[in-house]
C-alpha positions as CSV (number, residue, x, y, z in Angstrom):
1,M,-45.1,-76.4,88.2
2,N,-43.2,-73.2,88.0
3,R,-44.0,-72.4,91.6
4,N,-42.8,-75.7,92.7
5,I,-39.4,-75.1,91.0
6,L,-39.1,-71.6,92.4
7,I,-39.9,-73.0,95.9
8,F,-37.1,-75.7,95.5
9,L,-34.5,-73.2,94.4
10,V,-35.5,-70.8,97.4
11,I,-35.0,-74.0,99.7
12,L,-31.5,-74.6,98.1
13,A,-30.5,-71.1,98.2
14,L,-31.6,-70.8,102.0
15,V,-29.7,-74.1,102.9
16,V,-26.5,-72.9,100.9
17,V,-26.6,-69.5,102.9
18,Q,-27.5,-71.2,106.2
19,I,-24.8,-73.9,106.2
20,S,-22.1,-72.1,103.9
21,F,-22.3,-68.5,105.4
22,L,-24.2,-68.1,108.4
23,N,-22.8,-70.9,110.3
24,Q,-19.3,-69.6,109.8
25,L,-19.8,-66.3,111.2
26,S,-19.6,-65.1,115.0
27,S,-21.4,-67.2,117.7
28,D,-24.4,-64.8,118.0
29,I,-25.2,-64.6,114.1
30,V,-24.9,-68.4,114.0
31,S,-28.1,-68.5,115.8
32,L,-30.1,-67.2,113.1
33,N,-32.1,-69.7,111.4
34,L,-33.3,-68.8,107.9
35,I,-34.9,-72.3,107.6
36,L,-37.3,-71.6,110.3
37,L,-38.3,-68.4,108.8
38,F,-39.1,-70.1,105.5
39,L,-41.0,-72.9,107.5
40,V,-43.3,-70.1,109.0
41,F,-43.8,-68.6,105.5
42,I,-44.9,-71.7,103.9
43,V,-47.2,-72.3,106.9
44,F,-48.7,-68.8,106.0
45,R,-48.8,-69.8,102.2
46,L,-49.6,-73.4,101.8
47,E,-52.2,-76.0,102.7
48,I,-51.3,-79.0,104.9
49,I,-50.2,-81.5,102.0
50,P,-47.8,-79.0,100.1
51,L,-46.5,-78.2,103.5
52,L,-45.7,-81.7,104.6
53,W,-44.0,-82.2,101.2
54,W,-42.0,-79.2,101.3
55,S,-40.9,-79.8,105.0
56,L,-39.8,-83.2,104.1
57,V,-37.7,-81.8,101.3
58,V,-36.2,-79.0,103.6
59,G,-35.6,-81.8,106.3
60,F,-34.0,-84.2,103.7
61,I,-31.6,-81.6,102.5
62,L,-30.7,-80.3,106.0
63,D,-30.3,-84.0,106.9
64,L,-27.4,-84.4,104.4
65,F,-25.5,-81.9,106.3
66,S,-26.5,-82.6,109.8
67,A,-24.3,-84.3,112.5
68,F,-27.4,-86.1,113.7
69,P,-28.3,-89.7,112.6
70,F,-30.1,-89.5,109.1
71,G,-33.8,-89.0,109.4
72,T,-33.5,-86.8,112.6
73,T,-33.8,-83.5,111.0
74,M,-36.5,-84.6,108.7
75,I,-38.6,-85.7,111.7
76,V,-37.9,-82.4,113.6
77,T,-38.8,-80.2,110.6
78,I,-42.1,-82.1,109.9
79,I,-43.2,-82.0,113.4
80,T,-42.3,-78.3,113.7
81,S,-44.2,-77.6,110.6
82,L,-47.3,-79.6,111.7
83,S,-47.1,-77.7,115.2
84,L,-47.0,-74.4,113.4
85,H,-49.8,-75.2,111.0
86,F,-52.0,-76.4,113.9
87,L,-51.4,-73.1,115.8
88,F,-51.9,-71.1,112.6
89,Q,-55.2,-72.9,111.7
90,N,-56.7,-73.0,115.1
91,F,-55.3,-70.0,117.3
92,L,-53.2,-67.5,115.2
93,T,-55.8,-67.3,112.3
94,N,-54.9,-63.8,110.9
95,R,-52.2,-63.2,108.7
96,S,-50.6,-60.5,110.5
97,L,-47.2,-59.3,111.6
98,Y,-47.8,-60.4,115.1
99,S,-48.9,-63.8,114.3
100,F,-46.0,-64.3,112.0
101,V,-43.6,-63.2,114.6
102,L,-45.2,-65.3,117.3
103,L,-45.2,-68.5,115.1
104,T,-41.4,-67.7,114.4
105,I,-40.9,-67.7,118.3
106,I,-43.0,-70.8,118.8
107,G,-41.4,-72.5,115.8
108,T,-37.9,-71.7,117.1
109,L,-38.7,-73.1,120.5
110,I,-40.2,-76.2,119.0
111,Y,-37.4,-76.9,116.6
112,N,-34.7,-76.5,119.2
113,I,-36.2,-78.3,122.0
114,L,-36.8,-81.3,119.7
115,F,-33.0,-81.2,118.7
116,F,-32.1,-81.1,122.1
117,L,-34.5,-84.0,123.2
118,G,-33.1,-86.0,120.3
119,S,-29.4,-85.3,121.4
120,L,-30.4,-86.5,124.8
121,I,-32.1,-89.7,123.5
122,F,-29.0,-90.4,121.3
123,H,-26.8,-89.9,124.1
124,S,-28.8,-92.1,126.5
125,L,-28.8,-94.8,124.0
126,N,-25.1,-94.7,123.4
127,L,-25.6,-93.9,119.7
128,Q,-23.3,-90.9,120.2
129,N,-20.5,-90.6,122.6
130,Y,-21.0,-86.8,123.3
131,Y,-24.0,-84.3,123.6
132,L,-24.4,-82.6,120.5
133,L,-26.0,-79.7,122.2
134,S,-25.1,-79.2,125.9
135,G,-27.4,-77.5,128.3
136,S,-25.8,-74.2,129.0
137,Q,-24.8,-73.6,125.5
138,F,-28.3,-74.7,124.4
139,W,-30.3,-72.2,126.4
140,A,-28.0,-69.4,125.4
141,G,-28.1,-70.3,121.8
142,L,-31.9,-70.7,122.0
143,F,-32.2,-67.1,123.5
144,W,-30.2,-65.5,120.8
145,Q,-31.9,-67.6,118.0
146,I,-35.3,-66.4,119.3
147,I,-34.1,-62.9,119.3
148,L,-32.6,-62.8,115.8
149,N,-35.2,-64.8,114.2
150,S,-37.8,-62.4,115.7
151,I,-35.9,-59.3,114.5
152,I,-35.4,-60.8,111.0
153,A,-39.1,-62.0,110.8
154,F,-40.3,-58.1,110.7
155,P,-38.6,-57.0,107.6
156,F,-39.2,-60.5,106.0
157,F,-43.1,-60.2,106.8
158,L,-43.1,-56.7,105.5
159,V,-41.3,-57.5,102.1
160,I,-43.5,-60.4,101.5
161,R,-46.5,-58.4,102.4
162,F,-45.2,-55.6,99.9
163,L,-44.8,-58.4,97.1
164,S,-48.0,-60.2,97.5
165,N,-51.6,-59.4,98.4
166,R,-51.9,-62.5,100.3
167,F,-51.1,-61.0,103.6
168,Q,-53.3,-57.9,103.0
169,R,-56.0,-57.0,105.4
170,R,-59.4,-57.9,104.4
171,F,-62.5,-56.9,106.0
172,L,-66.0,-58.6,105.4
173,V,-68.4,-56.1,104.1
174,T,-72.1,-56.7,105.1
175,K,-74.9,-55.1,103.2
């Protein structure tokens, strides 16, 4: 129970930092997405059912502040988490720095492309009179977000590895 309360408080703190502080800074730093780093972290730490619940919570809280129709951010967050979990369980199975950074890059791509597709769909259905994400700004922002998230993923992983033994290397010893 204490772990769930701690995770919820971390989610709230990250959303507050993301929305209140990072989105107000210069255009390149706006691209940093702490929520994606947290999603990659919980993919590393949790099984599929708790991962889905926490992805739903993250998506719901972000939906409260989103310009998209309600539910879009929840769906994008859950699809991103499921995709990352599938990749982690089937392809990037070791808990190394490389797999963490690669999952961060892939998660950033999936998350942003889903939002871009959602923006196109909402525009084509005339649910919104404008593109929330325009093409040229989208690709430049995606590039900077991949760079910044990858750079921040290095120290984030190292701090978590230092604080937890879950990411330590383990070797099978045969007798």
